[in-house]
C-alpha positions as CSV (number, residue, x, y, z in Angstrom):
1,M,-0.7,-22.1,17.5
2,T,2.1,-24.0,15.5
3,A,5.6,-22.5,15.0
4,V,4.7,-21.5,11.2
5,Q,1.5,-19.5,12.4
6,A,3.6,-17.7,15.0
7,V,6.6,-17.1,12.4
8,A,4.0,-15.8,9.7
9,L,2.4,-13.3,12.7
10,V,6.0,-12.0,13.2
11,L,6.4,-11.6,9.6
12,V,3.0,-9.7,9.6
13,A,3.8,-7.1,12.1
14,A,7.0,-6.3,11.0
15,A,6.3,-5.8,7.6
16,G,3.3,-3.6,8.9
17,T,5.8,-2.0,11.2
18,L,8.0,-1.3,7.8
19,V,5.6,0.2,6.0
20,V,4.3,2.7,8.7
21,A,7.8,3.7,9.1
22,L,8.4,4.5,5.5
23,E,8.0,7.9,4.5
24,D,8.4,8.1,0.7
25,P,5.0,7.1,-1.0
26,Q,6.6,5.0,-3.4
27,R,8.5,3.0,-1.0
28,Q,5.5,2.6,1.2
29,A,3.4,1.2,-1.6
30,V,5.8,-1.4,-2.2
31,G,6.0,-2.2,1.7
32,S,2.2,-2.5,1.4
33,S,2.9,-5.1,-1.5
34,L,5.2,-7.2,1.2
35,F,2.6,-6.6,3.7
36,G,0.2,-8.2,1.4
37,L,2.0,-10.9,0.9
38,T,3.0,-11.7,4.3
39,L,-0.9,-11.6,5.2
40,A,-1.3,-14.4,2.6
41,I,1.5,-16.4,4.0
42,L,-0.5,-16.0,7.1
43,F,-4.1,-17.1,5.7
44,L,-2.1,-20.0,4.1
45,S,-0.6,-21.1,7.5
46,F,-4.2,-20.6,9.1
47,Q,-5.8,-22.9,6.2
48,A,-7.4,-20.1,4.4
49,P,-6.2,-20.9,1.0
50,D,-9.1,-18.7,-1.1
51,V,-8.7,-15.7,1.5
52,A,-4.8,-16.1,1.0
53,L,-5.4,-15.9,-3.0
54,S,-7.6,-13.1,-2.9
55,Q,-5.1,-11.4,-0.8
56,I,-2.3,-12.4,-3.1
57,A,-4.5,-10.6,-6.0
58,V,-5.5,-7.3,-4.2
59,G,-3.3,-7.1,-1.5
60,G,-0.1,-7.8,-2.9
61,V,-0.7,-6.7,-6.9
62,A,-3.5,-4.6,-7.2
63,L,-3.6,-2.0,-4.5
64,P,0.5,-1.2,-4.8
65,A,-0.1,-1.0,-8.8
66,M,-2.9,1.6,-8.4
67,V,-1.0,3.7,-5.7
68,L,1.6,3.8,-7.6
69,L,0.2,4.7,-11.0
70,T,-1.8,7.4,-8.8
71,I,1.9,8.9,-7.5
72,A,3.2,8.7,-11.0
73,K,0.2,10.6,-12.6
74,V,0.0,12.9,-9.5
75,R,3.9,13.9,-10.2
76,R,3.7,14.3,-13.8
77,R,1.0,16.7,-13.1
78,E,2.9,18.6,-10.5
79,Q,5.8,18.7,-13.3
80,A,3.5,19.7,-16.3
81,E,2.2,22.9,-14.1
82,A,5.6,23.8,-12.5
83,E,6.8,23.6,-16.4
84,A,4.0,26.0,-17.2
85,R,4.4,28.4,-14.5
86,S,7.9,28.6,-15.5
87,E,7.1,29.3,-19.3
88,G,4.8,32.2,-18.2
89,E,7.7,33.8,-16.0
90,D,9.8,33.9,-19.1
91,E,7.6,35.8,-21.1
């Protein structure tokens, strides 16, 4: 194992721990993106560029984007329901 591979493994472990330690879902999504990018670096260090490119596309961009969009939609829906309840109480 080379020094680059060892450093990449440590970075992946640190990024994974960071994602688990975060409590806010938005921050977890951003941390997940960072984790995906560190995995891509790990895959490159192990000479798997095709897997690294897939990891960048899916783990670094697509998955966090879907999570962030879902969180935004859920929060919008919750806000609309809260406003509807408050309007119902005013009447």
